[in-house]
N, C-alpha and C positions, 0 to 999 in steps of 0.2 A: 422903750421907756426913755423919756428925755432926761436931760441933766437936772432941770428944775424940779421935775417930778421926784427924782431920786433925792434931791436936797430936802424937799418937803418930808420925805420919809426918814431921812437919816438925821436931821437936826434934832428932833425930839429924843433920839437915842443918845445924842452927844450931850445936849444941854438939859434934858429931863432927868438925867441920872438913872435911867433904867439899867438894871443888871443884865438884862438879855432882851433880844428882840428877834422876831421871826418874820421873814419875808416869804410869802407863799404865792406862788403864781399857779393858777389852776392847771390841772393836767390837760384840759382841752385847749389851752393857749399853745402857741408854738413851743413854749418851754414851761415845764412845771418844776419848780425847785423850792426847797426850804433852806433858809440860811439861818444858822444859829450863831449867835455872837455872845461873847463875854462882855465884861465891862470895858468901856472905851475911855481911854484917858483923853484929856483935853489936848488938842493939837492946834497949831496955828491955823487960822481959817484959810489963808491963802494956799498953804500946802495941801490942806484937805481938798480945797476946790480943784487943784490940778489933778490930784489922785482920783477924785470923784469923777472928773471928766474922762479919765482913762477907763475907770470902772464902767461908766455909762456907755462908752464907745463899744466896749466888749459885749455889753448886754444887747446893744442894738444889732451887733453882728450875729449873735446867737439867735435873736428873734428873726433875723433874715434867713436863717437856715444853716448858718455856718456852725455846725456842732463841734468843729475842731478848735474854735476860738476859746481862749482862756484869759483870765484876769491878769495873772502874773504880776502882782504888786510886791515890790521889794520892801524889806524892812520887817520889823516885828511889832509894829503898832497895831492898834485895833482894826484899822481898815485893811491892813495887809493880811491880818488873820482872817478877817471876813472874806477877803478875796481868795485865800487858799482854801477856806471851807467851801466857798462857792465852786471853785475849780474841782475839788474832790467830789462834791455832790453832783456836778455836771458830768464827771467821768462815770459815776454810777448810772446816771440817767442814760448816757450814751450807750453804755454796756447793756442796760436793760432794753433800751430801744432796739439795739442790734439783735438781741436774743428774741425779742417779740417779732421782729421782721423775719428772722429765720424760721421761728416756730409757725408764723403765719404762712410762709411759703410752703413749709412742709405740710401743714394742715390743708392748704389749698390743693397741693399735689395729690394728697391722699383722697381728698374729696372728689377731685376730678377723675381720678383713676379707679375709684370704687365701682364695682359692677352693679351694686345695688343703688337705687335712687335715694338721694338724701334731700329732704325739703325742710326748711325752717319757716315757722309762722309765728306771728305775735299773738297776744291774747285775744285779738279781734278776729283771728283767722286769716289775716293777710299774709301772703307769702313774702318772706324776706330774702330767701336764697334757695337755689336748687342747683344740683350738679348736672354734669353732662349725661350721666346714666338716667336721671329722672327725665331729661329732655328726650332721650331715646325711648324710654318706656311709654311716656304719655304723648309723644309726638309734638310737643310744644317747644318753642325756644324760650329762653329765660325772660326776654323782654316782653313776652306775651303773658307771662304768669306772675312775675314779681310785682308786688303791690296789689294784686287782685286776691279775692277770697279763694282759699284752697278748695272750696266746695265745687269749683269749676272742674276739678279732677275727679269728682265723684258722680256716680249715676243716681238717679232717683231711686228711693226716697231719701237717700243719705245726704244728698247735696242740700236739700231744704232743711234738714234737721241738724246739720253739723254745728251751726252757731249755738243752737240750743244745748248741744252736748257740751260745748266749751263752757257756756254760762253755768250749766249745772255742775260741772266739775269745779269751777272757780268758787262757786257758792257753797257746795257741799263737800268737796274733796273726794267724792266717790269716783274712782277711775274705772272706766269700762274697757279702755284699750291701753292707757298710759301705764307703762311698766309691765304690761301683760303680753300684748301681741296676739294677733289672731289673723285668720283669713278674711279678707274683705274683697270688694269689687272696686275696680278703678275704671275711669272713662278716658279714652284717648281723644285726641283732637278731632279724629274722624267720627266720633260718637260711639265707636265700638266699646263694649264692656268686656273686661278681662279679669280673671282672678289674680289676686296678689296677696302676699304676706306683708303685714304692716306692724312695725314695732315703733312706739312713740315714747320719747323721753322728755322730761321737763327741765328747763333751766330758769332760775330765778335770780334777779339782781335787784335787791331792795324790793321795791313795789312792782318792778317790771318782771313780767313772765314771758317766756317764749317756749315753743315746743318744736322738737326735731323729730321728723318721721323718717324711718328707713323702710323703703319699699322694694319688694322683690317680685318681679313678674313670674308667676308660676304657671303660665299658660301651657308651656311645653311639658312641664311635669304633670299637669292635669290631663293633657292629651295622652301622655305615656301611661298614666294611671288608668285612664279610661280604656286604652288599648289593652293594658294588662288585665283589667277587669273583664273585658270582652273575650280576651284569649282564655282566661281562666273559666269563663262561662262556657265557651266553646269546648274547651278541654273536658269540663265536667259533663256536658251533654254528650260529647263523643264517648267518654268513658262509660256513662250510664247506659247509653242507647246502642253501644257497639253490638253487632250480632255475634261476636265471639266473646268468650269469657276473658276478663282482664283482672289480674291480681297483682298487688304490690306487696312485697315482703322485705323485711330487713335481711341482713347478711346471714342470720341464723334461720331464715325461712319462716319466721313468724309472720302471719298474715296481717298486714296493716290496713288494707282496703280491698274490696271486691265489688264488681259491678253486678247488675241484675242477671246478665247472661251467665255469669259464673254460678250464681245461686241456682239457676235452672239446670246447669250441667251436672252439678254434684248434689243438688237437692237440699243443701243446708241454707237456712236463712242467713242474711248478712251478719246479724248480731252473733250468731253461733260461729260463723266462719272466722270472725275476728278473735275468737278465743283459741283457734287451731293453728298448728304448724302446717305449712303446705305439704310436708312429707306425710301428714296424716291422710291426705287425699290421694297420694300416689300408691299404685298397686305395690304390694310388698316385693314382688319379683323385680321391680324397676327402681326401687328407692336408692339402691347403691349407685346406679348410674347418675341419678339426679343429684345425689349428695356429692359425688365426685366433681360434677360441674360447679356446684356451689363453692367447693373448696378452691378449685382453680380460679374461679372468678374473684374470690377474696384476695388471692395472691396477685391478681392483675394479669393472669395468664390467658384468660378468655374474656371476650366482650359479649358474645352472643352465641346461641346454639339453637338448633331446631331438631327435635327428635319425635318419633312416634312413641306414644305412651298410653298406658291404661290408668284410669283413675277409679276410685271407689265411690259409688253413689251412696247416699245416706241409707237407702233401702237395701244395701249390700250388693247390688248389681255392679257389673263392670261397665265402664264408659271408655270407648276407644277414640283416640284422637291424635292430634299433632300439637306439640308444645313448643312455643317460641319463647326463648328466654333472653332478655337483655339486661345490661348492667348500667345503673345510673351512678355517676361519679359526683363528688363534691367539688368545690371550687379549686381544690388542689389536685384533682385528678385521682383521688382515692375512692375505691368502690364504696358505695353508700347503701344501695338497696337494689332489689331485683324488680323488674317488670315482666310479668308472665302473661302470655296470651294462650288461651286454650281453645282449640278448634275441635268441636265434637263431631266426629265422623261416624258415630254409632248408627244413626238412622241411615246415612248414606251407605255404609257397609252392609246393613241389613237389606236395604233396597237393592244394592248390587247383587247380593247373594240371591234374593228373590228373583231378580231379573235373569241371573245366570240359570237358575232352576227353570224359569219360564222359557228361556231360550233353548235350554236342553230339551224340555218337553215339546216345544214347537219343532225343534230339529228332529226329534224322534218321530213326531207325527208326520213331518215332511218325508222322512226316510221311509216310513211305513207306506205313505201314500205313493211314493215313487217306486217302492219296491216292486209292485206289480209291473210297472213300466220297465224297470230294469230287468226283471225276470224275462220279459219278452225279448229285450235287447240282448241279454246275455245267453239266451237259450242256444243261439247258434254257436257261442263260444264253447258251451258245454258239448254241443253236438260235434264239434271238431275232434276233440279227443275220443269221443264215443265212436265216431265214424272210423277213426284210425284203429281203434281197438277191434271193431268189427272186421275191418280189412285184414288186420294181422291174424285174427283167429280164423277167418274164412280161408285165408291162404294156407294156414297150418292144417286145417281140416282137409283141404284138397290134396295137400302133399301126403297126408297120412292115408287118405282114401286111395290114392294112386300107388301107394307102396313105395314111393320114391323119396320119402322124407329123409332129409339129412339132419342129424341131431344139431349141428351148428346152426343150420338155417332155422330150425324150430326154436332153438334157444334165443337167437337174435329176434325172432318174431315175438316171443313171449316177453323179452325185455322191453321191446318197443311198446307192446300192449300194456305192460305194467307201468311204464313211464307216462303213457297217455292217461291211464286210469288215475295216477297220482295228480296229473295236471288237472283233470276234471274235479278231483276232490279239492284241490286248492281253490279253484274257481268257486265251488260251493262254499268253502270255508270263508272266502272273502265276502261272499254274499251274506252269509250269516253274521259276520262281524259288522258289516254295514248296517244290517237291520237292528243289531243290538248296540250300536254306537260304540263298539269296541275298537280301540286304536289298533291299526295294523302295523306290526313291527317292520322296519325297513332294514336293508342290508346293503353292503357294498356290491355294486353290480358292474360287471365288465360289459359295456354297451355293445361292442362288436360281437362278443360271444353270444349275447342275448339275441342279437339280430339274426345271427346264423341259425340259432335254434328255431326262431320264428319262421325263417325261410324254409328250414327243413320240414317244419310242421305244415306249412302251406303247400309244399311239394307233395307231401303225403296225402293231403286232402284232395289236391288236384295235380296229378303228375304233369299236366300241361304247363303249370307254372314254372317248371324247372328251366325251360329255355327262355321264358319271358322275363326273368328277374336277373338284373345285373348289379353286383355289389361293388361299391367304391368306398371302402372303409379306410379312414385315416388311421395310421398306426400311432401307438403311444397315446391314445386318448386317456384322459383322467377318468377315474371311476365315478359312479353315481351312488348316492345314498337314496335308495328307492325300493319300492315294492316290485320285485321282478315280474310277478304275475300280471299286475296292472299295466306295467310298461309293455309287456308282451301283447296284452290285449289291444293297446293303442296301436302298436306297430302292425300287428296282424290286420286290424281293421283298415289301416291306411293302405296296406298291400292289397287287400281284397278289393277295396274301392278303386285303386289304381288299375288293377287287372280288369275289373268290370268296365271301367271307363274306356279302356283300349279295345274292348269288344263291341263298342257302339259305333255307328256310322260316323265317318269323319275322322277316323284314327290316322295318325301320321307316323306310325312306328310300331314296333313289336316289343321293344325292351322297356321294362319298368326298372328305373334306376333307384337304388337305395344307397344313400350317401351319408357318411358321418364326417363331421369336421369340428374343429375347435371354434367356439364362438367367443372370442376374447379370452380373458384369463379365468373367468368364473363360470362359463357355460359351455356345454356341448350341444351340437345341433344335428338332428336326424332329418334328412330330406328324402321324401318319396316323390319321384318325378315320373309322371306319366306322359304319354303322347296322344291322349284322347282329345275330345273336343273342348276341354276346359270347362270352367264354371260360367254359365250364362249370366247376364247382367241381372236378371230377375231373381237369381238365387244367391248373389254375392252376400247380401246382408242377412240372409236367413239360413244359410247352410248349416250353421251350428245350433239353430233353434231346435228344441225338442219337437219330435213328430213331424219335422220337415224332411222330405226325401225327394230326390230326383229319380229314384227307381220306382218302377211300378209295383214291385213286391216289397219295397223297403218300408220299415216302420219309422224311420227318421230319428232313432235314438242313438245310433252308433257314434256319430261325430259329437253329439251333445255330451255323451258319457265320457268320450275320449278327452274333450276339453276340460271337463270337471276333474278327471284324473291328473291332467297336466298341471292344472292350477293347484291341486292339493299337494303336488310335489314342488311348488314354487316355480313352475315353468310356464310355458306358453305353447298353445297349438293354434296355428293359423295357416293361411295359404296365399299364394299368388298365382295368377295366370301367367303362363310362360309366353315369351315374345314369339316363339316359333311353335305355337300350338301346345295344348295340354296344360296341366296345372302342376304346381309343386306344393305339396303339403309338408310343413316342417314342424317338428317337435323340438322345443328348446328347453333344456333341463339344466339345473345348477350342478356343477361338478364339485367333487370333494376337494377342499383346499388343502394343499400340502404345506 
């Protein structure tokens, strides 16, 4: 403002006799200020001119941006008072300007650091401003959006109809989004459409209106919600279609939900199950155990448990199965409810019982079928004690007929005949037990003593055996848990086969060796070593087969039965051909553990 201009403004105040005057400089000029003055006394024109020049100079400095410039006119005249009023008003303007600058900086900082997009538009839909978050969300920079219609950020059909929405609101005042907020769709710079939440507010300055929208990209939330929906659907399908029963209960065991398999297991429809306590389904004999678990789970002492259990079917029958119980906790780790899985084993148990009965019947038939075969194979076992009895009784008769009978000799012969009769009875007893599927009791057996008894019996049947058998028995052998009669039959059969083998052509010795040794810590081993021709290659794989024999008069059942006896005792019967002629048959049996 020049000096002449100021003169023109001030002269009417001085000479027109106004009581007050106001100088208003619009806010949009470099300075906006109002000057109030009181009555001005008449002063000499020259003095006024000098002071007005100073006043005008300060005004020009302020217009140039020097907000620290002040009038500072001395005196107490009207012009001085105007200057002091001007300075005070200018101080207020500077303070307000500083406040607005700080507030604007704070607002800009908040705007730029906001995680939600913020976009302002005018009443024509043109973008006036947008923050950095909006740039990230839509993929546009500010310079590509500001000044253009906000419809560019919307997919069809919303982009074409947006201006109509604004016009309708301005004319009717009916808000569809303003002040309400809802989920809408946005369009990024690459053309992709995404879900977002939009909240719109309105600002009005006189006749001018503007709108500010706050945008939040909810794509990640929507994906999470979709994944959650899919997981819930999967869980529901798994729950409903699981082959085992699944029940959820509260901590008092009240049933909250049950799947189809559970309704089939216990026979109750779902609606009826939801009125029951799970304890109502548990067999009375097993409710206490189940209740104990529930109490421990409530106290946080147990997390899960698996037990065999019986349940009550609606028709009154018992259902047998396995129960798996787990505990669900809330966000603070406090037990909240139980998840129970019920596996129904009733059909399987019934099928297993039927299978066992069928196996027993088949085994019985098999035993009866092979009984005839065994009778033929065991006939000579019975014949051995019968032959010994005949020999002892014949000898006794000859002594009595000759008149030279010694009572001690007769007593010895009778005792031996009686022992062999008992042995024959035991063989028949075992045969009967086998036919009836009766288990044969086993006892502790001293293997060396058993072998000596068998050798004694062999010598009685054929006195020539006495010089052919050589014993190599290891001392302090552990005892066996076995059926002594069956083990005797196996050893006797091996001895007889060995002696027969050494009577064939190609024999390379006269002694049959019977040896016992420890076989590790858990087994003992009986070896019968002959010096015959050995087992030929054609017979190696078949020698233990039923009805296979290398003897012309043999039935081929002896070794097959012996191997069955060995296996029934948890042992093994096998052979090897010796390097220096003959064969070694060995019987390996488990020893009693001490």
